[in-house]
N, C-alpha and C positions, 0 to 999 in steps of 0.2 A: 379614481387615481389608484386605489388599493387593487382593484381588478387588473388594472393595467400592469401594475408592479408584479403581481402574480403570474400574469401572462408572459412578461418578459423573462421572469425567473424560470418558468416551465420551459420556455424556448432554449434558454441558456443551458439548463440541466440536460434537455434532450440532446443538445448538440454534444455535450460531454459524454453521455451514454453511448451515442452513435460512434463518436471517435473511439471510446474505449473498446468497443465491439469490432472495430476494424481489425483485419488480420495484421500480424507482425510480418515483416519482411527480413529475410536472411539471404544476403547476396554474397556468393562465394566465386572469386575469380582466381584462375590458374594461368600464369603468364607463359605464353609461348607453347601452349599444349596443343598439339595437332591430334589427329584421329587415333593416336596410338594409346587408345583406351579400350578395355576389354569389350565393352558393349558397341563399340564402333568398328571393331574388327580391323583396325589400321595396322596392327603388328601382332603376330601369333603369340609373342612372348610378353606382351604387355601385362603388367600386374597392377590393376586399379580396382580392388574389391570394394572399396568405399564409394567411388564414383558409380560403379556398377550397382550397388545397392540403392543409391539414390535414385538412379535411373529407374529401378523396379518400383520405386514409391510414387512415380509421377509420369511425366511425358518426356521421352527422349526425342530430341529433334535430330533425326539421323542425317539430314541434309541441311545443316546449318553452316552459315558462312559469314565471315567478317566483312565490314564494308571498306576496310583498307588493310593491306597486309603488313602494317607496321603499328607499333604500339600506341603512339600519340594520336594519330588520326582515327584509329579504330575505337579507342576509349572515349574520345571527344564524340564521335558519332553515336556510340552506344548511350553516353550520358545526356545527350541533347536530342537524339532521334533525328539528326539532320545528316545528310550524305555529304561525303567530302566535296562532291562535285558542286554542292551548293555552298558550303562553308569556306572552301578554299584551303582547308586544313588537310593536306594530302601527306605530309611527311612529319618527322620527328618534332618539328616546331612549326608554327608558333602555338601558344596556348589559346584556349577557347576565347578568352577576352580580346584578342587580337583580331578576330573574325567579326566584320560588320554583321554577318548573318548569324553565326553561332552565339555570338555575345547577347543576342536578343532572347535566347531560349533561357528557360529556368531549368537548370540542371536537375538531374534525378534526386540527389540528396537534398537539394534546395527545395524542391517542390514538396517532398515528404515532410520536411521541416515546417514548411508553410501550412501543411495540412495537419499539424499537431503531433506529428511523430517524434519520438525520441531518436535522433540520428547520430550514429557514431560509425567509425571505421579505423582500421589498422592495415598496414601493409600497402599493396599497390592496387588501386582501383582506377584513379586517374593516372595521367603521366607526370611524374616529378612532382614539383612543388604545388601542383593543383589540388592534391589531396587536402592540404591545409586551407586552400581557398573556399572549397566547396562543402567540406564536411565540418559542421559546427564543433564536433568532438572528434579530433583525430589523434590516435594514440602513437603514431609514428610508425616508421618501416622496420624498426628493431635491427638495423644493419643492412637492409636492402639486399643487394647482390653478393654480399659478403657472407662469411669471412673468406679471405683470400690468403694463399701462401706468399712467402717472400719472393719466390720464383715461380714462373708457370710450370705446369707439370707436363703437358702434352704438345702444346703448340708454341715453340719458342719465339715465333715472330707474330707480327700482326697486333690487333687491337687488345688491350689489356683484358678485356672481358671474354675474348675468345680463347677459352681453354676447357679442359675437362679432366677428371680423375678423382681419386679418393682424397677428400679433404672436407672438414676437419675429422677428428676422431670420434666425436659425440654428436648426436642429433640435437641435443638441448642447446648446442651452440649455434644451430641454424636459425636465422631470422624467421623462417616460415613456422618453425615449431613455436617460436615465441608469439607469432601472430595467432596461431591456433589456440595457445593457452589464453592469450588475451581474449579471444572470442568465447571460449569456454567460461571465463570469469564473467563476461557480460551476460551470458545465458543463465548464470546462476543468481542473477540480481532480480529484485523485485521491481515491477514498473507500474506506474499509475496511468500510463497511456501507451498506445502501441508503439513498437520500436522498429527501427531500420537499422540493422547491423550489417556491416560489410567487412568482409575479410579478403585481402588479396595476397595471394602466394606468389612468390618470385620463381620458384623452380617450375618447369625445367629450363627456363631462360639461362643463357650462358652467364657466367661460367657454370658448366655442368659439373659442379662439385657436389659431393654428397659423401657422408660418413660410410665406413666399410660395410656395415649391415645392409645397406641398399644396394651396393655392388655385389655383394654376396648372393643377393636374390636373383642376379642375372650373371652367371658365370660367363666370362668372356669366351672361353673355349666352345661354348654352345650357342653363342649369339648368331641369330639369323639375320643376314643383311637384307635391307629393302630389295624388292624386285626392281631391277634396272634394265632398260633396253639400251643397248649400245647405240651410239650415235642418235640418240632420242631427239635431239634438237635440230636434226637435218632438215626436217620439214616446216621449220619455223623461219619467219622473216629475220632479217639482219637486225632490224629494229627491236624484235622481241628478244633476241639473244643479247644485244647491247644492254637494253633496259634491265635485264635480270643478271648482268654480269659486271658491267663497267662501274668503277668507283665503289663497289661493295667491300665491306670489311671482313665478310666471312672467308674462310679459306677455300681455295679452289679445290674442286673435286679431285682434280689430278694429283694435288698434293696429298689429300687425305688417303688416296689409294696407295700412292708410291711411298708414303711414310709408314705404312702398315697401321695406321691409326683408325681405320674405318670401323672395324669391329669395337675398338675401344671407345669410340665416340658414340656409337650406337648403344653400347653398354651404359655409358654414362647418362645418355638421355633416358634411357629406360629406369635406371636407378633414381634419377632425379624426379622422374614422373611418379615412381613408387613413393617417393618421399613426400611429394606434394599430395599424393592420395592419402597417406597416413594422416597428414595434417587436416584434410578434409574430414577424415574419420573421426578425429578428435572432437571437432565441432559437431558433427552429426550425433556423436554419443551424448554430448552435453545437451543438445536439443531434445533428444529422446528421453533424457533424464529430467527434463525441465517441465514445468507446467504449461509451456508454450508449444509443446509438440503438435497439438490438434489445431492450433490457431496461427500457424506460421507458414507463410509462403517461401519456399526455397528455390533459389535460382543459382545454377552453376554455369559458368561459361569460361571460354578461353579468348583471348583478344585476336588471335589469327593462328594460322597453321605454321608449319616449319618443315623444311626439306632437309633430308639426312642422306643426300645422294640421288634422290629422285630427280629427273630432268637434268642430271648431271651438275647439280648445284647444291649448296648448303644454305640454311637459315630461311628468312622470310623474304619479303619484297618480290612476290611473284603473283600472277593472276591465275595460276593453275590451281588444282584442287588441293595439292599438298600445301599450297600457300594461304588458302582461304578457309578450308573446311575446319570447323571447330566443334568441340563438344559443347552441347547446350542442353540442359535439363531444367524443367520447371515442375515443382511439385506443388499442386494446389490441394491443400488438405481438405477442402470443402467439396471437392469434386466427388460425385458418386461413380464408383467404378473407375476411378481416375488413376489406378495403379498400373504399372507395367505396360505402358502404351508407347508405341513407337509411330512416328509419322515420317514419311519420306518426302513431304512437302518442302519445297525450297524456302528457307527462311533466313532472317539475318539478325545480327545482334542489335540492329537498329530497332527491332521489333520488341524488344524486352521492356523498354520504358512505357510505351503505350499499353502493353499487356498488363504491367503491374498496376497502372492507373485503373484499368477496368476491373481487375481482380479485387482491388481495394475500394471500389466503389467511388472512384474520384473522377471528376470530369476530364474528358480528353483535351489535349492541348492542340489547337488547330496548326501550330508551327511544326508539328512532328511530321516526318516523312516516313516513319515506320508504320506498321499496322499491328493492331492487337491481334494476339494469337489465340485468343479464347476460342474461336470456333475449332481450332485444332486440339485444343485442350479437351473439349467436349466430344469431338469426334476426330480421331487422327487421319480418317479418310475423307474429311470435308473437303469440298472444292476450295481451291486456293489459287488465286490468279496472280499473285505477287511473286516476281522473281527476287533472287538475291543478287544485288549489284555491289561489286567490288571495284575500287578504283585505285590506281597507283600513278597519280599525276593526271593533269586535264587530258582527255582524249584517250586515256588508257583505262579500259573497263572490261570487266568480266560480267556476263549475264548468266546466272545458274538457274536453270529450271529443274523439274523433277528428274528428266532424262538427259538434258543436254547442258554443255558448257560452251558459251560462245564468247570469244574475246575479240575485241576491236582495239587496235593501237592507234596512237595519234598520227602515224604516217598512212593509216588506211589499211594496214595489212590485218588479216584475220585468222582466227583459228575456230574450229568446231570439233568438239569431242561427244561421242555417243557413249554415255555411261552404262547403257544397257549391254553393250558389247566390248567397251573399252574403258574399264574403270580406272586404269592407270594413265589415260589420256596419252597414249603412245602414238595414236594415228590422228593426224590433223585432216579433217574432212572438208575444210573450207573451200578447196579447189574442185570439189566433186559436183558436177551439174545436178545430180539427183538431190543434193542438199540445199539447192538455192532457195526453195520456199521456206525451209527451216531457217536458214540464215536471215531472210527477209523478216520473218516473224521475230527473230531475237533482236535484230537491228532496231526494230520498233520499240524495244524496251530499254534502250540505252538512254542514260540520263539526258534531259534536254539542257540543263544548265552546264556550263563549262566555266566554273569559277576559277579566276586566276590564282596562281600558286602564291600563298602567303609564306612568309618566313624565308629563311635561307640557311645554306651551309651544311645541312645534314646529309647523311648518305643518300637518301631519296633525292633530295634536291640535285645533288652532284650527279647521281645516275641518270635522272631524267635530262638535266643539261647536256651531259656528254652524248646521250642518245640522240637528242635533238640537233646537236651540233654536227654529227656525222650524218644525219638525215639531210641537214641544210646543204652540207657539201656535195651529197649526191644530187640534190635537186639543182644545184648550180652548175653541174656537168652537162 
């Protein structure tokens, strides 16, 4: 009996030791950040020294993409590793719990809590109230998209969040700065078990407000506008144009140009991005000063891309590169020669969850539809056969491989872009006979499931419904 007790005690203590030796996880999210990051070359005037230095410490996924070009479905997919086409969560609602498929998943923070991690968060990781649902310790959003002035600064009409300009006067009043300081405080504490700390920053999401110091970094009279091709949408189907235009709350590109606000809006986005980058820097400095530096996996990501005039449109909700490409960096402190690596393999945010499980020595979850990125962490040139899939409603999907972007819409119309020669996606090659084999290959990668749309009433729901209504009218003629 005594021997048995000692055996049980040994197994119990061994489990504690093993758990204590597991790596910590630091998850950093930047809302609505496209490829306007120094290391991604998205804009020549982007100033993101802290994100750049993080990339130099690990692996930069140069060809990373979201699974939905909208906050809620993108974050739901990331946190469950389930595609929108499987879950039915395509738009700004419903929450994960409303999906018969996604609700069966154990979300990322829940899984790490089950595995004995100290799990905590602040800011925006999930969408809206779900942060409180899935993080056992949630410090709040410290004001979210605020603070906001009494009257809009630059865009007098439209949605309350759609505005940009200098506001407020001090960075300490920004919610993102408060989130960064919260994360710093957590990294200064002592822990008896591994931690999972998540910090989500709201900028550069609209309203693109930032204090004067960040606008001063990007003088308006020197702003370079994005490269735009006039009549860029002429080789697209009516359905593609409708899906990315109808019922959207972002300003029309024509208004932005005619109002003289284009350079101002670009300046505001760059300023907001630099603000968010500085917040990331605060957290990285705290990690480097802590005893956890050499035992912490760091992941930085954005939930989707953002247009600032490209394809003659603004904001998200598109299946083009500007709408889907995101910064994604993973630092594995245990990797030999794991610094300053760049991979061009097409990957998705959906792959982060299974990657963290493997890096932390935890069992894979068979419900996951993402794939562990550890082969690419070991060798950025490793064979990778998984495309990045992005969906905006059932039947509307983009397939991104290392060289190609293929889009198929619910009406059957298609687009194909060759990133080797056309990085801006200005020329749709879908109708060219010599591309038939490439298109067929990418068609085979489309999601098999076509989960019905869940939720109702959001911008995405309305855009999809309006596009489908016009298509139905055409079919009836």
